[in-house]
N, C-alpha and C positions, 0 to 999 in steps of 0.2 A: 504494500500500500504506500503510495507516494506521500511524502511528508508535505504538509501544507506550509508554505512559506509565510513569514511574517515581515511586514514593513518595519522600518526603524521607528515608526510611530505606533506600533501595535499596542504597547502599554499605555501610551497617551490616549488612544482611542477607547480602550477598555475603561480607563480611569474616568473618562468623560461620558461613559454610558453607551458606548457604541455597541449596536447589536451586530455581532460578527457573523459573516457567512463565508463559505468557500467560493471564491471568484477567480477563475483561471488559475487555480492552484495556490491562490493567496488568501490569507485570512484578512477580510476587508469589512469595514462597517457599511452595512446597507442603510442604516439610519441611526440617529442618536435619540430623537424624541418622536418626531413626526415627519414623514416624507413630505407631506403637503406644507407643513410649516417651514421646513428647510428649503423647499422650492420657493415659497413666497418670500422668505427672508432674503434669498439670493436675488430675486427679481427686484425687491424693494429696498434692500440695505446691502447685505453681504453674506456670503457663505464661504466657509473654509473647508476644503476637501483634501484628504490624504490620497494622492494618486501616485504614491511611491512604487506601486506595482508595475508601472510603466517601465519599459526597457530603454536603455541608451546604448548607442554605439558611436565610436569615434572613427571617422574615415579621414585618413591623412596621407599626404604624399604629393609629389609634383603633378600627378595626374588624377588627383582626387576629384576635381571638377568634371573632367572627361569621363571618369568612371561612373560617377553618380548620374551624369546625363545619359549614360548608356543603359542604366537600369531603372531610372525614374522617369515618370511621364512629364513632369513639369520641367521648365527650362532653368537648370541650375547655373548655367553660364551667365545669366542675367542678374543673379543675386548680388546685392551690395553687402559689404561688410556690416555685420550687426543685424542682418535681415533674417527673418524666419519665413519659411515657405511650406505650404501644405502641398503634398504630392502623393501620388499613388505609385506603387511598384507592381508591375503586371507580369504575368506569365506570357509565353510566346503566343498562346491562343487568345489573349486579351483579358482573361480572368484576373482578379486582383490577389496579389500575394499579401499586401497590407496597405493601409494608408498611414502616413507618418508625417512628422514635422522635421524639416531640415533647418539647422542653425548654422549660418556661415560665420565661423570664428576668425578665419583668415583665408587667403587664396588657396591654401593647401590643407585646411583643416575644417571639417564639418562635424557637428554633433547631430545625430539622428535620434529622435524620440519615437519609440516603437510601441505598438499595442502589447500589453502584458501577455495575452494569450498567444501572440505570434513571435515573441522575441527570439526564441531559439530557432524557429523556422526562418525568420528573416535573416538572422546572422548566417545561417547555413546557405541561404539563397545568395546573399551578397558575396560570401566567400567563394561559392561555386562559379561566380561570374566575373571575378576580378583577375583572372589569368590574362596576361598581356598588358596589364596596367601597372605603373609604378605607384602602388597605393597600399597602405596598411589598413587593417580592419581590426578594431579592438572592442570587446564587450566591456563597457564601463558602467554597466547597470548598478554594480555594487558601490560605485563612487558617489551615487546620488540618492537622496530622498527628494521627493517632489511634492510640493504643496501648491494648490490652486486657490487663490483668493479672488473671488468673483462677486460682482455686484456693483451698483451705482455708487456706493460709498467706499469702494476700494481705495481710492486715492486719499480720501480723508483719513482713513486708517493708516495708510502708508506714511502720511505726513507726520504721524506720531511715532514713527519708527526710524527717524533719521534717514529717510530714503531720498537723499539730495538729487534733484534733477529728474526724478522718476516721472513727474507730471508731463515732461516734454518728450517722453518715449513714445514713438509712433506705434500705431497698431501693426502687429506682426513684425516688430523689431525687438531686440533684446540688448542688454548691457551687463557687463560684469560690475557688480557693486556690492553693497552690503545693506542689511536691514538689522536694526537694533545691534549694530556692531558685528554682525555675523556675515561673513562673505557668502555671496550667492550669485547665481546667474538669474537675472530678472527678465522675464519675457512677457511682452504685451500680447498674450495669446490666451485661449481658453476654450471650453467646450460647452458653454452655457448661452452664448449670444450676448452676454452682458460685458460691461467694462470690467477689466480685471487683469491679473497677472498670474503667471506660473513661476514658481520659485524653485530652482535647482540648488540644493544645499547639501553639504557633506553630511552623511548619516549621523555622525556624532553630535551635530548641532541641530538636528531636526526637531527634537522635543523642545529645546530652548526657544527656537524660532516660533514654533507653533504656539507655545504658551505666551510668548510676547505679543504675537498677533491677536490671539484670543483676548488677552488682557486689554490691549489698546483698542480693540474693536468693540468691546462690550457696550460702551455707551453709544455706539453707532448702530447697534442692532445686529451685530455679527453673530452668526450661529455656526456651529459645526454641522457639516452636511455629509451625507453618505451616498452610496451608489444609487439608491432609489431616486433621490432628487437629481442626481447627475443625469440619469436616464430620461426623466421627464423633462428636464431643462433642455437637453440636447434634442429631444424629439420635437418640442415646441419650436426650437430654432431650425428644425429641418436638417440637422446634421446626420450624416451617415455613421453607422456603427458596424465595424467589421463583424461578419457572421450573420448580419441582418440585411442591411441595404446593399452591402458589397461582400463578395466572397470570391472564391476561386471560379465560381460559375456565373457570377454576376459582374459584368464588365462596366467600365465607366460610361459607356454609351447607354446601357440599360439603366444605370443609376443616375443619369443626368449629371454626371461629373466630368463631362468633356472639357469644362473650363480649366481643369487641372491637367489636361493633355495637350501638349504643344506639338502638334503634328508637323509644324513647319520649322521646328528648331534645327540647328545646323547639323546635328548628328542623329543617326538612327538609334532607336532605343527598343528594349525588349517589349514586344507586343504591338509595335507600331503598325505593322502591316495588317494584323488582324483587326485592330481598332479602326484603322482607316477604311477597311473593307466593310466592317459592320456599320460604321457611320454612313457610308455611301449607300449601302443596301437597305439600311433601316433595321433596327433590332427586332427580334421576334417577341421579346418581352420587355416590359418597362416597370420601373419603380414608380408608384404613385402614392401620394399622401392623402389622408382623408380625415374628416371629422365624422362624428356619429350623431350629434344632436341628443346624445344620451350620456349618462354617467357610466354606463355599462362598458367595461373595457373589453376590447376584442383582442384576444391573445394570439401570439405567433402561431402559425400553422393552421389557423382557421381558414376554411375554404371560402374563396371569393367567387360570387356568381354574377352572371349577366345573361339575360334572356333565358333564364332557367337552366343554364349550364355552367359548369365549373370553368373559370377562366384565369384563376390564379390563387395565390396564397398570401395571407397576412405575414409580414416579416417582423413588424414591431407594433406594439400596442401599449398604451398607458393612459392614465388620466391626466388631463391638463388642468392644473389648479387655476391658471389664468383665464381659461375659457369656460371652466366648470363643466367640461364634457370630455368624453374619451376621444383620443386621436390615435392615428397609427399610420402605417405604411404597408404597401403590399406589392408583390411582384405579379403582374398580370400580363396576359397576352396583349401585345402592342395594338392589335385591332380593337381592343376594348379599353384602351388607356384613357379614353375620354367618354366612355359610355356610362350609363346608369348602372351602378354596382350595388350589390348587397352581400351580406355574409350569412352563413348558416350558423346560428347560435343555438346549439342543442336541438336541432330539428326545426327551428323557427327562423324565418327570413327577416333580417334587419337591414334597412337601407343604410348605406354609407355615402358620404358626400365628398367628392374629390376637392382638394384644396391645394393651392400652390404655397409651399413653405417660403419663409417662416410663417408660423401660425399667428405670431404676435409681432409687434414692432420691436426690433432689437436696437440696443444702444451700446455697441462694442467700443 
C-alpha cells in the first residue's frame, strides 16, 4: 500500500481544523469549516490555500528555451524575464500530457509548476524528449512549499507583511522577494479568477509564513481554504482541471484551449501536426459548460442527452455559491455542442443550460 505523502504544512492544516483527504497520493485539506464559506470569503476578502502538493521542475541549459518550445504548445521564445506563462504539453496525437505554468528565471533557466497527480509522468515525459538538446532537467519539488493567497484583499494583507513593490507586479509575472522577512518567489498567478499571488517558499519556512499571513489577514476577513473551495472557484472561473476538461484523450481543440497553442511559432512542437489537422477538420467532441437552474449538483460521468439520445458525459460538476445553483462541464458530440441538452438524474431528465465561462465577473 502506497504511503500517503504529507505537505510541509500538514501539521498546520490539522492544527487549524483541516478535514484531510487523500488527493493524488497526498494528505490534503478538503475544507476547514465550510466549503461555501471558504469560497465566498475568497471571492469577497481572501482565502489561503496549501497547494504544496504541486510538483516543480527546473529546466536549465543553453538550449532550455528551444527544448521547452519543442515540447510545449505555447511560445516560450517570446517570454520576458520574470514572466509566467500557462501552457499545455501534448502527446504526438494531440492529447494532453499536462497543463502547467512556466516561470522564466533567466534565458537559460525555467521553473515549471506541474499538477500533483502528473509530476512523475511529466518528468519522465520531459526526460524522454530532451535527447539532442543541451539542457538539464531536475525535480525540485522537495525544494518548495507552495501557498496561494487569493482574493480582492490580497494586497492589503501583503502590505502588512513587508512585501515592498508587490503592488506593481503585473498579472502573470513573478519576482524573487520576501514576505515577513522570509525569502520566497512571489507570483501574480492563481486558480480562482481573483486577484492574488502564489508563494514558493522553502519547506522549513512554510509554517512560519502561513501563520504570519493568517495573523495579518485576520482583520481583512482571510480564511483558510481547502480543495473543495478551490474546485468550485476554478469551475466558476471556467478553468480546466486535468483529468476532467483535459486529459490524454481530450485535446486543446476539444477543450477550447487553442489560445494556448501557437501553431505559427518558429519551431515544430510535439502534437502540432495532429492539433492543426483537428482544428482544420473540426473536433468530433467538445467541452461545454453549463448551468442547471437548480441547486442539485450533476456529478462527473453523468450521461448527457439530446433528442432523447446519449451525446456525451459530464466531466465536472459542483455548486456555485455565487450563482446559488449547480454548474458543470461536459464532453459532448460536436454536432450537439450548441443544442438543447439534458442529463439523466437517476432515471429523470433534467435540463441543463449551456453557458460561456467564466460564470461570474473575474477580477484577477
